[in-house]
N, C-alpha and C positions, 0 to 999 in steps of 0.2 A: 435452507439449510445451503451452505455457501459447501462447492466441492471446487478442484484444482485444475486445470490443465495446464500438461506441460506443453511448450508449443516451440517452436526456435524461436531464441534469441534475437528480434527487431525485426518479426513477423506476426506482433501481436496482431496489430489491428487487421492485417490481410488476414488472419485466420478469424477473428471475430465478423469482417463481413464475411467471407465465404460459410463460416458457422450460419449466419441469421437467413443468408440465402438460399442451403440448401439442408436444413432442418423443418420438417412439415409440422412440428408440434405447433401447435396454441402458441404463440408470443404471451400471452397468460401465465402460460406454465413455467415460465425457465427466462431469466434475465443475464446475459453474459454481460461481463464488464472488464478493461482492462484498469486498476487500479493506476492512478496516476499521482501527482506531486508536481506543485511548485515549487521552485526554485528561484534563487538568484544567482543571476552571471553578470559578471563584470566581461567587456566587451570594450576597447577603445578609453577605455578610464572610467567610463559608466556603467552603473548597476541597471539591470534591467530583469524581468521578471520570464522566468521559462514552463515550460507546463513537461512535463518527461512520463514515461512507462516508471511507474516504481518499485514492481516486480517483475524485470527484463523475462523473459520466456514462460509467464506464467498467465493464462485467464483465468477468471473466476465464473462461475455457474453459479449463479439462488436460484435453487429448484425443490419443489416435493417429488419429484418425477424422473429421476435421475436414471431408472432401468429403461423407460422409452429413452429416452436420448441418447442416452450410452448406445445403444443400438446404434442411431443414425450418426454418433461422431466419429465411429471408424472412417468414415468413407470421405472424411476430411483429410485430405495429404501432409497440412501443414503441423496438423496433430502430432505428435511424438508419444505422449501419453496419458491416461487420464492420475492420477494418482493416488492414493492409496488402496490399489484392487487386492485383495485380499486372494492369497495366492489359493489358499484350503476351498474356499466358494467363491468361485469364479463373476459369480452375478454380484456381488457385495462390492461396492465401492463407499471408500471411510469418507464422510464429510470434514469438516473441517470441526473440533470442535469448539463446544459450546462459547468458552474465554476468549480462542484463537476468532471467533465469527464475532466475535463482541467487541475484539481490540482493532481490527478490519473497521467494525463500523464506526467505532469510539474514531479515527484516523481521518476516514474518509467523509464522516458527517452524514451518515445515513440519509439526513431528511431531504438532501438534494439526490438528483437524478447523473451530476457527471462525476460519479464517482472518484474526489477527484482532490488529494489532501493538500491543504491550504498552507500557509506559511504560518507559524508562531512567529510570536512577539517576544522580544526578550529584552530586557537590561541584563546591565553586571554592578555588581556587587563588589566590595573587596575583594583583592585575593582572585580578581576574576571568576569568580564564581557567577552563574545565572540564575538569573529569574525569568521563570514563563510567565508572561502578562498575560499572555491568549492566544488561542489558536489548537490545534490538534496536542501538542503534546503538554497543553497546560493540565495537571495531575500527575503523567509518566514521568517526573523529571528524574525517578531511581530509575527508569529504566533507561537512559543516554549514559551511554556508553563514551562516548567523545564529540566534542565539540570544536571544528575549527570556523574560527571568527573572520576569517580573511576569506574563506568561501563561501561563508554565511549556510553552515548547514551543522546539522548536530547527527551522530550515529546513534539508530536509538536497537537496541533487543527486542526483535519480538518472536513469538513462538508460532510457528505457522510447519504445519503439517507434523506435531512432537518433534521439530528441530530448533536452535538459535537461529534467526537468522537475523544480518545486518541488515538496517534500512536507513537511507540515507532522508530526511526531510530536510526541507528548507527553514532559515530564520533567519531574521530580520531584526536589526538593532534600533530599539527605539532610542536609547537614549547614551551615545559614544561615551562619556565622562562615565570614570568611574564612581557612583553614589558610596562616601563614608560610609560606616560602621556607626548607627546612632546612640550604641551604647559601649564605644570608646572612647576614653578621653585623653 
């Protein structure tokens, strides 16, 4: 199960390193990760790929032993809070819902350990509609709320801890020309 920890924005990697250094549980009992995303950036007229934190201010932990882990988490100074703590039952921390966890896995491609969201490749149809050819956005076209072709990014609405979160993901245009609609005469 995935759990979410809120940390100081910009301190995700530092908190992860501190976590790995200070937690005494065997590493097979948990996996802590900072989801990343690849995006295209333009600098001095040239496009290049960058890797950024996808959810600034959040760490994710995959574990089935959150009770033991929770006891040790509070010693980490850059941790602000565990999300999903039930006020009535102080020992209970809510994991991500199954559909939320599945969405994270689809985006990060659970097969690898890097937990990085790759760039999706698109082409343009008539009327500036996009078609996702491959990448994590394939099959998620209905969740895309905005596309900025100039910045080569798509905004996707995903559920995270019961809230809709705008998530910016990288896109790359594999065909610059607008493709005509074959059914139009």
